[in-house]
ZAMARGU-4260 file (C-alpha; in steps of 0.2 Angstrom, whole numbers, plus 5000, padded with zeros to 4 digits):
<rodrens>
0) 4577/5224/5147 | 4565/5211/5140 | 4553/5225/5134 | 4567/5234/5125 | 4574/5218/5116
5) 4573/5218/5098 | 4575/5203/5086 | 4594/5205/5081 | 4593/5199/5064 | 4577/5207/5057
10) 4584/5223/5051 | 4601/5217/5044 | 4593/5203/5036 | 4580/5214/5028 | 4594/5226/5022
15) 4604/5212/5015 | 4589/5204/5006 | 4584/5221/4999 | 4602/5224/4993 | 4602/5207/4985
20) 4586/5211/4976 | 4593/5228/4971 | 4608/5219/4964 | 4598/5207/4955 | 4587/5221/4948
25) 4602/5231/4943 | 4610/5217/4934 | 4605/5217/4915 | 4596/5201/4909 | 4607/5190/4898
30) 4601/5191/4880 | 4594/5175/4873 | 4605/5178/4858 | 4621/5176/4868 | 4621/5157/4868
35) 4618/5156/4849 | 4632/5168/4846 | 4643/5158/4857 | 4639/5142/4847 | 4641/5152/4830
40) 4658/5158/4836 | 4663/5141/4841 | 4658/5134/4824 | 4667/5148/4815 | 4683/5144/4824
45) 4681/5125/4821 | 4678/5129/4803 | 4693/5139/4802 | 4703/5126/4810 | 4696/5113/4797
50) 4701/5124/4783 | 4718/5126/4790 | 4720/5107/4791 | 4714/5105/4773 | 4727/5117/4767
55) 4740/5109/4777 | 4736/5092/4770 | 4736/5098/4753 | 4752/5108/4755 | 4760/5092/4762
60) 4756/5083/4746 | 4762/5097/4735 | 4779/5098/4744 | 4781/5079/4745 | 4779/5078/4726
65) 4792/5092/4722 | 4805/5091/4736 | 4807/5072/4739 | 4821/5064/4729 | 4817/5061/4711
70) 4811/5072/4696 | 4792/5074/4695 | 4793/5075/4677 | 4802/5058/4676 | 4790/5051/4688
75) 4776/5055/4675 | 4785/5050/4659 | 4798/5037/4666 | 4816/5035/4665 | 4816/5033/4646
80) 4809/5050/4642 | 4818/5062/4631 | 4824/5079/4636 | 4811/5087/4625 | 4797/5077/4633
85) 4803/5081/4650 | 4804/5100/4646 | 4786/5099/4639 | 4780/5090/4655 | 4789/5103/4666
90) 4781/5117/4657 | 4763/5110/4657 | 4764/5106/4676 | 4773/5123/4679 | 4788/5113/4687
95) 4800/5125/4678 | 4794/5140/4689 | 4802/5144/4706 | 4794/5134/4720 | 4786/5149/4728
100) 4777/5153/4712 | 4771/5135/4710 | 4765/5135/4728 | 4755/5152/4726 | 4748/5145/4710
105) 4743/5129/4719 | 4734/5139/4733 | 4725/5149/4721 | 4719/5134/4712 | 4713/5126/4728
110) 4703/5142/4732 | 4696/5143/4715 | 4694/5124/4713 | 4705/5125/4697 | 4721/5115/4698
115) 4722/5113/4679 | 4718/5099/4667 | 4721/5081/4671 | 4738/5077/4663 | 4733/5059/4658
120) 4716/5066/4651 | 4720/5082/4642 | 4704/5093/4641 | 4697/5086/4657 | 4698/5097/4672
125) 4706/5089/4687 | 4694/5095/4700 | 4680/5089/4688 | 4686/5071/4690 | 4687/5073/4708
130) 4669/5079/4709 | 4664/5064/4699 | 4672/5053/4712 | 4667/5062/4727 | 4649/5059/4726
135) 4650/5040/4726 | 4662/5040/4741 | 4650/5052/4750 | 4635/5041/4747 | 4645/5026/4752
140) 4651/5034/4768 | 4633/5041/4772 | 4625/5024/4770 | 4639/5016/4781 | 4636/5029/4795
145) 4617/5027/4795 | 4618/5008/4795 | 4633/5007/4808 | 4625/5019/4820 | 4608/5010/4819
150) 4615/4993/4822 | 4627/4999/4836 | 4613/5007/4845 | 4602/4992/4843 | 4615/4980/4850
155) 4619/4992/4864 | 4600/4993/4869 | 4599/4974/4867 | 4613/4972/4879 | 4607/4984/4892
160) 4589/4981/4894 | 4580/4967/4905 | 4574/4957/4890 | 4590/4946/4888 | 4598/4935/4901
165) 4615/4940/4908 | 4623/4926/4897 | 4616/4933/4881 | 4621/4951/4886 | 4639/4945/4889
170) 4639/4936/4872 | 4634/4952/4863 | 4648/4962/4872 | 4661/4949/4867 | 4654/4950/4849
175) 4656/4969/4849 | 4674/4967/4855 | 4679/4954/4842 | 4670/4963/4827 | 4678/4980/4832
180) 4696/4972/4832 | 4693/4963/4815 | 4700/4973/4800 | 4688/4976/4785 | 4699/4965/4773
185) 4697/4950/4784 | 4678/4948/4783 | 4673/4958/4768 | 4679/4946/4755 | 4672/4931/4765
190) 4655/4939/4767 | 4654/4944/4749 | 4659/4927/4743 | 4646/4918/4754 | 4631/4930/4751
195) 4635/4937/4733 | 4645/4924/4724 | 4640/4908/4732 | 4622/4910/4738 | 4618/4924/4726
200) 4607/4933/4739 | 4615/4950/4735 | 4623/4958/4721 | 4642/4961/4720 | 4647/4977/4728
205) 4656/4983/4713 | 4643/4978/4700 | 4639/4995/4691 | 4621/4988/4687 | 4618/4984/4705
210) 4611/5001/4709 | 4604/5004/4727 | 4606/4986/4732 | 4625/4986/4728 | 4627/5002/4738
215) 4617/4995/4753 | 4628/4980/4753 | 4644/4989/4751 | 4638/5001/4764 | 4633/4987/4776
220) 4651/4979/4774 | 4659/4996/4778 | 4647/4999/4793 | 4651/4983/4802 | 4667/4990/4811
225) 4658/5006/4815 | 4643/4997/4822 | 4655/4988/4834 | 4663/5004/4840 | 4646/5013/4842
230) 4639/4998/4851 | 4653/4997/4864 | 4652/5016/4868 | 4633/5016/4868 | 4633/5001/4880
235) 4645/5009/4892 | 4635/5025/4892 | 4619/5016/4895 | 4626/5006/4909 | 4631/5023/4917
240) 4614/5030/4914 | 4605/5015/4921 | 4609/5022/4938 | 4601/5039/4935 | 4586/5043/4945
245) 4575/5048/4931 | 4575/5030/4924 | 4569/5024/4941 | 4555/5037/4941 | 4550/5032/4923
250) 4549/5014/4928 | 4539/5019/4944 | 4527/5028/4933 | 4523/5012/4924 | 4533/5015/4908
255) 4537/4999/4898 | 4555/4993/4898 | 4558/4998/4879 | 4551/5015/4883 | 4563/5017/4898
260) 4578/5013/4887 | 4573/5020/4870 | 4564/5036/4875 | 4572/5041/4891 | 4589/5033/4892
265) 4595/5034/4874 | 4593/5053/4872 | 4604/5055/4887 | 4619/5046/4879 | 4617/5054/4861
270) 4633/5065/4864 | 4645/5050/4866 | 4638/5041/4851 | 4640/5056/4840 | 4657/5059/4846
275) 4662/5041/4842 | 4655/5042/4825 | 4664/5058/4821 | 4681/5051/4828 | 4678/5035/4817
280) 4675/5044/4801 | 4694/5044/4797 | 4694/5025/4798 | 4678/5024/4789 | 4685/5034/4774
285) 4700/5023/4774 | 4689/5008/4774 | 4680/5016/4759 | 4696/5017/4750 | 4700/4999/4753
290) 4682/4993/4749 | 4682/5003/4733 | 4699/4996/4727 | 4694/4978/4733 | 4677/4978/4723
295) 4682/4990/4709 | 4669/5003/4714 | 4671/5020/4707 | 4675/5033/4720 | 4688/5044/4728
300) 4699/5030/4734 | 4699/5022/4717 | 4703/5039/4709 | 4718/5042/4721 | 4726/5026/4717
305) 4723/5028/4699 | 4731/5045/4699 | 4745/5039/4709 | 4748/5025/4698 | 4747/5036/4682
310) 4757/5050/4690 | 4743/5062/4686 | 4749/5076/4698 | 4734/5088/4697 | 4721/5075/4700
315) 4731/5067/4714 | 4733/5084/4723 | 4715/5088/4721 | 4709/5071/4726 | 4719/5071/4742
320) 4713/5088/4746 | 4695/5083/4743 | 4697/5068/4755 | 4704/5079/4768 | 4690/5091/4766
325) 4677/5077/4767 | 4685/5071/4783 | 4686/5088/4792 | 4668/5093/4786 | 4662/5077/4794
330) 4671/5082/4810 | 4664/5099/4810 | 4646/5092/4807 | 4649/5079/4821 | 4654/5093/4833
335) 4639/5104/4828 | 4627/5089/4830 | 4635/5086/4847 | 4632/5104/4852 | 4614/5104/4846
340) 4609/5088/4856 | 4620/5090/4872 | 4619/5107/4882 | 4635/5102/4891 | 4644/5103/4874
345) 4637/5121/4871 | 4643/5127/4888 | 4661/5123/4885
</rodrens>
């Protein structure tokens, strides 16, 4: 009996192992282009959603100006306008056409970027005025994003590393909460009065001759709430990453504290930081409108308010559509950046 005994698992194990190897060999290798195709498809779908949002927002403005109580022509000319003037305005703005024809003309104008001439400035294209105002607002928002993200990340690292006492870190966290809750209109005039009007250390944000210094000052004011939100999210993410084993390994290998937190910990939490910046862009653009109006800076917010006050319907429709397009473009860019820096976002 003992001489005829065989190992009971050798044969089956070999057959199973060989079968598994055959199965792996028979499975075609995944193409390296498939992840890139998935990312491209996701970006294409998100871009289509963004375009749908822009069209929906612009359509809402279009129908609100035409279906709400009140004659759009009388909104433009006032109650004392004559019948002849009202008829001329209706013909100029195509208000005498059926609503479906007006909407089709409006959509075609959005696609071709031609909504007609400004009613208050004959001979000037409405989208031309929008393009002139879009560049300063984009520059202001870009500076605010750069300054806010940098200041928020710096505050989060200062409150996370070992170089400050627990009391100092607690004060930084409280300051981030207070600043995040403070509205822009509460501190921007006070800071401007103290630094620009009183001490004359900085130029006025709305001074057309201030140049880059005025842009940096205005962008810095706009960046303060964003920095607080970024700092809170980055601080929470770094606190969670502090328990990760790879930071302990980096410290054990002799890396300096700043290198542990900046080189190793910070890249691991870039995803939440990008997400909070993208979600705060709506409030950032709203703050840009307030800031432009407060300091008489030229931009998209000033143009929207000016077009609304003067009842310049083509400019108002184009400016609102451009503001929506700027917001959704920032959202798409934030999602693309998140997918580029975080493999977990690409796997979704």
